[in-house]
C-alpha positions as a printed NumPy array, in Angstrom:
array([[-31.017, -23.095,  17.595],
       [-27.494, -22.342,  17.022],
       [-27.362, -18.729,  16.083],
       [-24.328, -16.837,  14.761],
       [-24.127, -12.967,  14.994],
       [-21.758, -11.564,  12.332],
       [-20.203,  -8.046,  12.506],
       [-18.525,  -7.466,   9.177],
       [-15.571,  -5.153,   9.034],
       [-16.484,  -1.477,   8.337],
       [-15.052,  -0.166,   5.206],
       [-14.934,   3.451,   6.428],
       [-11.506,   4.958,   7.137],
       [-12.475,   5.961,  10.669],
       [-12.64 ,   2.343,  11.641],
       [ -9.268,   1.403,  10.261],
       [ -7.034,   4.319,  11.437],
       [ -7.29 ,   4.044,  15.243],
       [ -6.162,   1.044,  17.123],
       [ -9.472,   0.955,  18.995],
       [-12.619,  -1.143,  18.451],
       [-16.027,  -0.729,  19.994],
       [-18.365,  -3.614,  20.509],
       [-21.307,  -4.037,  17.978],
       [-24.196,  -2.905,  20.32 ],
       [-26.921,  -3.676,  17.807],
       [-25.975,  -7.383,  17.584],
       [-25.501,  -7.625,  21.368],
       [-28.904,  -6.095,  21.882],
       [-30.361,  -8.863,  19.743],
       [-28.202, -11.526,  21.342],
       [-29.32 , -11.026,  24.855],
       [-32.988, -11.815,  24.212],
       [-32.071, -14.762,  22.076],
       [-29.869, -16.226,  24.752],
       [-32.668, -15.798,  27.268],
       [-34.984, -17.745,  24.84 ],
       [-32.616, -20.683,  25.113],
       [-30.685, -20.436,  21.861],
       [-27.01 , -21.068,  21.597],
       [-25.663, -17.739,  20.401],
       [-22.085, -16.864,  19.232],
       [-20.612, -13.553,  17.958],
       [-18.014, -13.289,  15.301],
       [-16.54 ,  -9.74 ,  15.135],
       [-14.848,  -9.138,  11.796],
       [-13.539,  -5.746,  12.869],
       [-10.589,  -7.499,  14.534],
       [ -7.819,  -7.93 ,  11.949],
       [-10.016,  -6.879,  10.018],
       [-11.142, -10.404,   9.061],
       [-11.106, -11.23 ,   5.402],
       [-14.473, -12.611,   3.986],
       [-12.863, -16.067,   3.762],
       [-11.993, -16.032,   7.396],
       [-15.574, -14.987,   8.384],
       [-16.912, -17.853,   6.269],
       [-14.459, -20.215,   7.958],
       [-15.652, -19.099,  11.398],
       [-19.23 , -19.633,  10.486],
       [-18.452, -23.087,   9.01 ],
       [-16.768, -23.997,  12.272],
       [-19.786, -23.034,  14.393],
       [-22.304, -24.661,  11.97 ],
       [-25.179, -22.352,  12.783],
       [-28.864, -22.863,  12.079],
       [-29.208, -19.161,  11.625],
       [-26.787, -16.308,  10.694],
       [-27.831, -12.781,  11.693],
       [-26.219,  -9.732,  10.08 ],
       [-26.49 ,  -6.092,  11.246],
       [-24.153,  -3.12 ,  10.941],
       [-23.959,   0.286,  12.585],
       [-22.67 ,   1.808,   9.301],
       [-25.685,   0.512,   7.568],
       [-25.518,   2.022,   4.038],
       [-21.772,   1.753,   3.57 ],
       [-21.736,  -1.638,   5.246],
       [-24.312,  -3.257,   2.979],
       [-21.979,  -4.25 ,   0.098],
       [-19.665,  -6.12 ,   2.457],
       [-22.588,  -7.844,   4.257],
       [-24.087,  -8.864,   0.895],
       [-20.81 , -10.48 ,  -0.245],
       [-20.169, -12.26 ,   3.002],
       [-23.86 , -13.516,   3.45 ],
       [-23.761, -14.842,  -0.109],
       [-20.543, -16.69 ,   0.577],
       [-21.854, -18.104,   3.94 ],
       [-25.097, -19.233,   2.295],
       [-23.045, -21.241,  -0.225],
       [-21.244, -23.294,   2.463],
       [-24.195, -23.404,   4.885],
       [-27.146, -23.977,   2.544],
       [-29.485, -25.013,   5.392],
       [-28.832, -22.016,   7.574],
       [-31.322, -19.088,   7.633],
       [-29.735, -15.713,   6.628],
       [-31.337, -12.846,   8.591],
       [-30.392,  -9.232,   7.997],
       [-31.348,  -6.164,  10.103],
       [-30.468,  -2.573,  10.504],
       [-31.426,   0.81 ,   9.096],
       [-30.439,   0.208,   5.514],
       [-32.315,  -3.163,   5.069],
       [-35.296,  -1.852,   6.889],
       [-35.909,   0.41 ,   3.988],
       [-34.274,  -1.351,   1.068],
       [-35.873,  -4.665,   1.78 ],
       [-37.399,  -4.899,  -1.687],
       [-34.106,  -4.534,  -3.537],
       [-32.301,  -6.879,  -1.144],
       [-34.874,  -9.648,  -1.393],
       [-35.04 ,  -9.317,  -5.224],
       [-31.287,  -9.281,  -5.698],
       [-29.99 , -11.613,  -2.901],
       [-31.852, -14.987,  -2.963],
       [-29.777, -16.198,   0.006],
       [-31.481, -13.79 ,   2.401],
       [-34.242, -15.544,   4.214],
       [-35.828, -12.569,   6.001],
       [-35.225,  -8.985,   6.948],
       [-35.813,  -7.499,  10.386],
       [-37.302,  -4.103,   9.91 ],
       [-36.953,  -1.491,  12.765],
       [-36.094,  -2.411,  16.308],
       [-34.995,  -6.06 ,  16.392],
       [-35.105,  -7.383,  20.013],
       [-38.703,  -8.671,  20.11 ],
       [-38.974,  -9.253,  16.255],
       [-35.797, -11.444,  16.158],
       [-37.08 , -13.566,  19.07 ],
       [-40.369, -14.182,  17.205],
       [-38.644, -14.741,  13.882],
       [-36.223, -17.267,  15.248],
       [-38.947, -19.169,  17.085],
       [-41.002, -19.285,  13.952],
       [-38.001, -20.584,  11.888],
       [-37.262, -23.245,  14.621],
       [-40.859, -24.494,  14.459],
       [-41.205, -24.254,  10.788],
       [-44.077, -21.876,  11.135],
       [-45.448, -19.35 ,   8.589],
       [-43.526, -16.067,   8.705],
       [-46.501, -13.972,   7.467],
       [-47.796, -13.533,  11.11 ],
       [-44.687, -11.941,  12.421],
       [-44.845,  -8.117,  12.362],
       [-41.82 ,  -6.185,  11.44 ],
       [-40.223,  -8.383,   8.883],
       [-39.843,  -8.787,   5.144],
       [-39.548, -12.119,   3.324],
       [-40.566, -13.963,   0.168],
       [-43.629, -16.018,  -0.448],
       [-45.278, -17.311,  -3.588],
       [-45.987, -13.82 ,  -4.752],
       [-42.376, -12.547,  -4.248],
       [-40.935, -10.049,  -1.783],
       [-43.37 ,  -8.718,   0.896],
       [-43.372,  -6.985,   4.197],
       [-45.562,  -7.676,   7.213],
       [-47.115,  -4.769,   9.157],
       [-44.747,  -2.714,  11.226],
       [-43.83 ,  -4.131,  14.597],
       [-45.04 ,  -2.024,  17.665],
       [-42.593,   0.359,  19.278],
       [-40.823,  -1.154,  22.318],
       [-42.229,   0.753,  25.253],
       [-39.967,  -0.704,  27.929],
       [-36.429,  -0.507,  26.866],
       [-35.299,  -2.237,  30.073],
       [-37.195,  -5.419,  29.282],
       [-34.582,  -6.58 ,  26.856],
       [-31.031,  -6.906,  28.164],
       [-27.82 ,  -6.499,  26.179],
       [-25.862,  -9.762,  25.727],
       [-22.56 ,  -8.5  ,  27.154],
       [-21.448, -12.065,  27.782],
       [-21.005, -12.448,  24.094],
       [-17.833, -10.353,  24.031],
       [-14.404, -10.382,  25.727],
       [-14.299,  -6.88 ,  27.118],
       [-10.649,  -6.824,  27.179],
       [-10.61 ,  -6.698,  23.346],
       [-12.621,  -3.53 ,  23.041],
       [-11.25 ,  -0.056,  23.673],
       [-11.697,   3.595,  22.813],
       [-10.251,   6.939,  23.737],
       [ -6.763,   5.687,  23.225],
       [ -6.807,   2.173,  24.609],
       [ -9.24 ,   2.453,  27.449],
       [-11.636,  -0.408,  27.829],
       [-14.992,   0.667,  26.428],
       [-18.605,  -0.097,  25.544],
       [-21.323,   1.415,  23.317],
       [-24.691,   1.991,  25.069],
       [-28.111,   3.607,  24.491],
       [-29.899,   5.511,  27.187],
       [-32.604,   6.569,  24.672],
       [-33.848,   5.819,  21.279],
       [-35.119,   8.329,  18.68 ],
       [-35.163,  12.063,  18.473],
       [-38.054,  14.503,  18.703],
       [-36.573,  16.913,  16.166],
       [-37.64 ,  17.11 ,  12.498],
       [-34.255,  17.407,  10.739],
       [-34.936,  16.371,   7.115],
       [-31.601,  14.681,   6.491],
       [-31.508,  12.386,   9.483],
       [-31.324,   8.645,   8.626],
       [-32.178,   7.502,  12.102],
       [-35.15 ,   9.546,  13.192],
       [-37.88 ,   7.467,  11.509],
       [-36.162,   4.151,  12.273],
       [-36.821,   4.596,  16.07 ],
       [-40.199,   6.284,  15.421],
       [-40.332,   8.224,  18.67 ],
       [-38.186,   9.168,  21.558],
       [-38.007,   6.808,  24.649],
       [-35.521,   6.329,  27.394],
       [-34.25 ,   3.698,  29.697],
       [-34.977,   3.784,  33.436],
       [-32.292,   6.257,  34.685],
       [-31.557,   4.366,  37.945],
       [-31.318,   0.834,  36.257],
       [-29.175,   2.32 ,  33.48 ],
       [-26.779,   3.882,  35.887],
       [-26.535,   0.542,  37.767],
       [-25.694,  -1.245,  34.546],
       [-22.843,   1.136,  33.701],
       [-21.572,   0.747,  37.22 ],
       [-21.623,  -3.114,  36.867],
       [-19.768,  -2.893,  33.629],
       [-17.1  ,  -0.848,  35.283],
       [-16.761,  -2.93 ,  38.405],
       [-17.119,  -6.443,  36.88 ],
       [-15.425,  -5.915,  33.484],
       [-13.103,  -2.86 ,  33.903],
       [-15.011,  -0.682,  31.495],
       [-13.665,   2.835,  31.549],
       [-15.221,   4.636,  28.53 ],
       [-18.946,   4.647,  27.833],
       [-19.823,   5.889,  24.294],
       [-23.438,   6.844,  23.886],
       [-24.984,   5.821,  20.58 ],
       [-28.14 ,   7.96 ,  21.293],
       [-29.29 ,  10.524,  18.726],
       [-30.427,  12.826,  21.46 ],
       [-30.048,  11.442,  25.06 ],
       [-30.802,  14.867,  26.721],
       [-34.342,  15.241,  25.363],
       [-35.868,  14.878,  28.847],
       [-34.199,  17.126,  31.348],
       [-35.831,  15.301,  34.21 ],
       [-34.818,  11.808,  33.069],
       [-31.292,  12.941,  32.115],
       [-30.698,  14.583,  35.476],
       [-32.017,  11.47 ,  37.241],
       [-29.518,   9.325,  35.385],
       [-26.569,  11.696,  36.263],
       [-27.588,  11.721,  39.964],
       [-27.924,   7.946,  40.024],
       [-24.626,   7.46 ,  38.346],
       [-22.835,   9.953,  40.77 ],
       [-24.293,   7.894,  43.647],
       [-22.736,   4.716,  42.234],
       [-19.242,   6.478,  42.654],
       [-17.592,   4.926,  39.663],
       [-14.741,   6.432,  37.605],
       [-16.134,   6.575,  34.019],
       [-15.38 ,   8.646,  30.9  ],
       [-18.751,   9.44 ,  29.158],
       [-18.841,  10.605,  25.52 ],
       [-21.67 ,  11.169,  23.094],
       [-23.826,  13.52 ,  21.011],
       [-26.612,  16.031,  21.768],
       [-28.097,  19.323,  20.598],
       [-26.657,  22.683,  21.553],
       [-30.039,  23.926,  22.75 ],
       [-30.274,  21.104,  25.339],
       [-26.83 ,  22.177,  26.693],
       [-28.02 ,  25.745,  26.985],
       [-31.188,  24.522,  28.664],
       [-29.078,  22.635,  31.214],
       [-26.676,  25.476,  32.123],
       [-27.516,  25.204,  35.816],
       [-26.799,  21.408,  35.966],
       [-23.723,  21.113,  33.704],
       [-21.71 ,  20.588,  36.855],
       [-23.559,  17.335,  37.3  ],
       [-22.596,  16.265,  33.729],
       [-18.905,  16.741,  34.561],
       [-19.232,  15.122,  37.989],
       [-20.807,  12.048,  36.534],
       [-17.869,  11.726,  34.108],
       [-18.931,  13.474,  30.953],
       [-15.861,  14.531,  28.9  ],
       [-17.011,  15.349,  25.33 ],
       [-20.141,  16.154,  23.497],
       [-20.451,  16.057,  19.742],
       [-22.713,  18.996,  18.691],
       [-24.322,  18.796,  15.277],
       [-23.945,  22.363,  14.175],
       [-24.212,  21.276,  10.591],
       [-23.906,  24.708,   8.872],
       [-24.333,  28.413,   9.526],
       [-25.883,  29.451,   6.221],
       [-29.458,  30.388,   7.101],
       [-30.936,  29.001,   3.811],
       [-29.125,  25.651,   4.455],
       [-30.365,  25.439,   8.064],
       [-33.946,  26.144,   6.853],
       [-33.561,  23.495,   4.107],
       [-32.594,  20.72 ,   6.543],
       [-34.977,  22.064,   9.354],
       [-32.139,  21.863,  11.8  ],
       [-33.909,  24.145,  14.238],
       [-30.772,  25.579,  15.905],
       [-29.436,  29.077,  15.99 ],
       [-25.882,  30.483,  15.758],
       [-26.144,  32.165,  19.11 ],
       [-27.317,  28.962,  20.798],
       [-24.533,  26.906,  19.244],
       [-21.832,  29.473,  20.405],
       [-23.394,  29.564,  23.87 ],
       [-23.375,  25.771,  24.236],
       [-19.647,  25.58 ,  23.327],
       [-18.884,  28.317,  25.888],
       [-20.831,  26.627,  28.624],
       [-19.184,  23.234,  27.998],
       [-15.76 ,  24.808,  28.143],
       [-16.706,  26.575,  31.444],
       [-17.495,  23.14 ,  32.858],
       [-14.41 ,  21.426,  31.494],
       [-16.195,  19.405,  28.886],
       [-14.846,  19.2  ,  25.352],
       [-16.966,  20.205,  22.319],
       [-16.632,  18.532,  18.977],
       [-18.46 ,  20.451,  16.225],
       [-19.761,  18.567,  13.193],
       [-19.816,  20.587,   9.983],
       [-21.559,  19.455,   6.849],
       [-20.477,  20.475,   3.354],
       [-21.343,  19.466,  -0.141],
       [-24.733,  21.246,  -0.473],
       [-25.608,  21.935,  -4.126],
       [-25.252,  25.732,  -4.275],
       [-22.072,  26.044,  -2.264],
       [-19.327,  28.408,  -3.365],
       [-15.888,  29.398,  -2.212],
       [-17.462,  32.214,  -0.355],
       [-19.684,  29.883,   1.605],
       [-16.603,  27.943,   2.677],
       [-14.735,  31.06 ,   3.757],
       [-17.757,  32.222,   5.777],
       [-18.091,  28.922,   7.305],
       [-14.405,  28.859,   8.356],
       [-14.767,  32.216,   9.931],
       [-17.905,  31.204,  11.735],
       [-16.23 ,  28.009,  13.128],
       [-13.378,  30.065,  14.433],
       [-15.917,  32.317,  16.148],
       [-17.562,  29.221,  17.688],
       [-14.176,  28.077,  18.851],
       [-14.931,  24.458,  19.376],
       [-12.315,  22.133,  20.885],
       [-12.456,  19.651,  18.056],
       [-14.015,  19.612,  14.48 ],
       [-15.446,  16.778,  12.401],
       [-16.111,  17.57 ,   8.742],
       [-18.747,  15.603,   6.968],
       [-20.167,  15.462,   3.397],
       [-23.914,  15.613,   2.816],
       [-25.287,  12.043,   2.115],
       [-28.932,  11.568,   1.219],
       [-31.063,   8.526,   2.301],
       [-34.041,   7.48 ,   0.41 ],
       [-36.383,   7.326,   3.401],
       [-35.716,  10.874,   4.625],
       [-37.536,  14.048,   3.28 ],
       [-34.126,  15.601,   2.179],
       [-33.642,  12.788,  -0.346],
       [-36.43 ,  14.26 ,  -2.587],
       [-34.491,  17.61 ,  -2.606],
       [-31.349,  15.859,  -3.664],
       [-32.833,  13.317,  -6.082],
       [-31.816,  15.142,  -9.143],
       [-28.237,  15.813,  -8.096],
       [-25.418,  14.036,  -9.972],
       [-23.682,  11.1  ,  -8.276],
       [-19.818,  11.297,  -8.307],
       [-19.176,   8.189,  -6.135],
       [-20.535,   4.89 ,  -7.419],
       [-18.941,   2.761,  -4.675],
       [-21.621,   2.415,  -2.09 ],
       [-19.111,   1.512,   0.588],
       [-17.967,   5.11 ,   0.406],
       [-21.477,   6.49 ,   1.194],
       [-20.283,   7.058,   4.795],
       [-20.336,  10.862,   5.263],
       [-16.506,  10.958,   4.922],
       [-16.419,  10.766,   1.108],
       [-17.916,  13.217,  -1.458],
       [-20.775,  11.512,  -3.229],
       [-22.619,  14.295,  -4.919],
       [-21.587,  16.941,  -7.388],
       [-21.993,  20.68 ,  -6.521],
       [-23.149,  23.125,  -9.061],
       [-20.339,  25.76 ,  -8.649],
       [-17.275,  23.773,  -7.374],
       [-15.224,  20.771,  -8.542],
       [-14.738,  18.052,  -5.946],
       [-11.057,  18.827,  -5.557],
       [-11.853,  22.346,  -4.406],
       [-14.434,  21.155,  -1.875],
       [-11.781,  18.779,  -0.498],
       [ -9.216,  21.594,  -0.387],
       [-11.596,  23.762,   1.704],
       [-12.346,  20.759,   4.056],
       [ -8.682,  20.061,   4.662],
       [ -7.961,  23.727,   5.129],
       [-10.745,  24.087,   7.584],
       [ -9.605,  21.105,   9.617],
       [ -5.949,  22.214,   9.578],
       [ -6.874,  25.877,  10.713],
       [ -9.269,  24.774,  13.378],
       [ -6.891,  22.031,  14.892],
       [ -3.553,  23.856,  14.401],
       [ -4.42 ,  27.305,  15.644],
       [ -2.585,  28.354,  18.776],
       [ -5.678,  27.967,  21.01 ],
       [ -6.21 ,  24.426,  19.868],
       [ -2.58 ,  23.474,  20.39 ],
       [ -2.53 ,  24.965,  23.859],
       [ -5.648,  22.994,  24.799],
       [ -4.106,  19.84 ,  23.316],
       [ -0.834,  19.986,  25.211],
       [ -1.339,  22.408,  28.207],
       [ -4.742,  21.91 ,  29.587],
       [ -4.712,  21.499,  33.401],
       [ -7.176,  18.659,  33.324],
       [ -5.367,  15.349,  32.641],
       [ -8.247,  13.555,  31.199],
       [ -8.938,  16.371,  28.768],
       [ -5.31 ,  16.501,  27.66 ],
       [ -5.337,  12.77 ,  27.003],
       [ -8.66 ,  13.199,  24.964],
       [ -7.213,  16.051,  22.88 ],
       [ -3.904,  14.287,  22.235],
       [ -5.615,  11.117,  21.235],
       [ -7.832,  12.956,  18.743],
       [ -4.908,  14.942,  17.334],
       [ -2.988,  11.724,  16.843],
       [ -5.809,  10.206,  14.869],
       [ -6.063,  13.467,  12.82 ],
       [ -2.474,  13.333,  11.838],
       [ -3.089,   9.916,  10.335],
       [ -6.447,  10.474,   8.812],
       [ -5.792,  14.009,   7.315],
       [ -3.131,  12.969,   4.823],
       [ -4.724,   9.606,   4.255],
       [ -7.924,  11.201,   2.949],
       [ -5.934,  13.402,   0.577],
       [ -3.968,  10.546,  -0.786],
       [ -7.064,   8.478,  -1.131],
       [ -8.709,  11.338,  -3.113],
       [ -5.695,  11.588,  -5.465],
       [ -5.488,   7.844,  -6.075],
       [ -9.203,   7.586,  -6.674],
       [-10.809,  10.946,  -7.384],
       [-14.65 ,  11.231,  -7.645],
       [-15.997,  11.105, -11.125],
       [-19.282,  12.19 , -12.637],
       [-21.327,   9.   , -13.254],
       [-23.826,  10.815, -15.324],
       [-26.527,   9.242, -13.021],
       [-28.762,  11.257, -10.619],
       [-29.3  ,  10.24 ,  -7.044],
       [-32.726,   8.868,  -7.999],
       [-31.151,   6.83 , -10.897],
       [-28.592,   5.506,  -8.531],
       [-30.672,   4.647,  -5.408],
       [-34.314,   4.594,  -6.617],
       [-37.588,   6.498,  -5.975],
       [-37.928,   8.539,  -2.826],
       [-39.664,   6.712,   0.066],
       [-40.109,   9.342,   2.753],
       [-43.721,   8.056,   3.175],
       [-42.011,   4.972,   4.651],
       [-39.64 ,   6.987,   6.951],
       [-41.308,   5.766,  10.118],
       [-40.393,   2.056,  10.26 ],
       [-42.594,   0.895,  13.242],
       [-46.166,   1.346,  14.42 ],
       [-46.46 ,   3.796,  17.274],
       [-49.314,   1.759,  18.82 ],
       [-50.361,  -0.568,  20.232],
       [-47.568,  -1.1  ,  22.678],
       [-45.449,  -4.293,  22.564],
       [-46.201,  -6.371,  25.696],
       [-43.803,  -6.236,  28.541],
       [-41.936,  -9.446,  29.437],
       [-42.996, -10.371,  32.936],
       [-39.641, -11.948,  33.7  ],
       [-36.33 , -11.275,  32.048],
       [-33.921, -14.073,  32.673],
       [-30.224, -13.293,  33.216],
       [-30.597,  -9.571,  33.815],
       [-27.268,  -9.473,  35.514],
       [-24.035,  -9.067,  33.511]])
């Protein structure tokens, strides 16, 4: 089959402000196995430009695919764009199968299949094996009911098959790196870059996380094979920056250390960035020198909040002392810390924001990323937020960077004022400016300046965007807007039996 993978442009501001673009890892992960099955696979990446819907349709028409596969890393906010582009493609390619995968369609499959007749099937959960089986069935004209992990329509309407088994061997399915021109993708201020996953899932029970149940349980790649893959990407394609998409790559100290030791043995000059938990950094205090030696430059730490009641509500599981110690340890080993801070909880007051600002100053992170609480139907937190009022009806803005819910004690403009004040104080205080311009480590100076340059553009842009289009009370609750809670469906895949290993994986090289 001729299969077209489509990455639509992301509507979020974070994708439009920097001049960098990262490759769509999810689509590439699907593309590799499909290529190995003998399909002719092509990728259209709408982030470049960004491409207008008409241009995406024209690219599809030129390729004349038998199947068009959509997926998006910004799943909820990206859905309205995918829905519009998929409908337009289906109109000009009426014989092509339209397949949709990702976190949002995994859980919203009923609504999508009811509202979007052009969608042939939805891949629910991990897609590497499911997409292979689905495309083989479509090519053969076989019944889709026997394929686990999908949703489709039959005579009775929309239905889902049983969940697909968890992929036990993440090294059995290769990423289709040949689908991209590496020279077009960059990060960290123009450095050639890729997105990778060492692991999938997270063992921690945070109630707000939209990814935890999608991956079902934590698993990791073979540390040595993974290090060799990164080394090949550097040597063969000039990749410099490796951005980890993992929720929590450090869960296994043994596996994580084995990866670092293998990568150090490869002797490649890489910049590694990603996210982890503060308690794992504190756990690894004695081996943080290996982190730095392997090339790790920045960790995003999900501090979320310091209010005890809020931390208990979201079951974060961290402590203030651990968060502060993690930042101190990272600085001692010349690794940048970016603290994420979530606001917009229902009972917040000016006093909460003031205490949060003081606590962040005490934490003393190198960088700060402010986010707004955004509920997802398939998480336990959704039920707690189901009665809150929606103030942002545009679903493209449900991206953590726009206020979407009303708070009880504060208008939206005052929440924004606190967010912008907190960002300015944290990034413009003398300590932060000294680290930005006077750090002795050249790579860290570059990283701080690049982030500061983005901040200078994003900070006023978000204020102007708010003034041009302020949030408004829709009168609808979260449950009215999105539908009933579905935390009982949080875990997207069956934990057992295991998916069979592939005895031979063709084209494992890059």
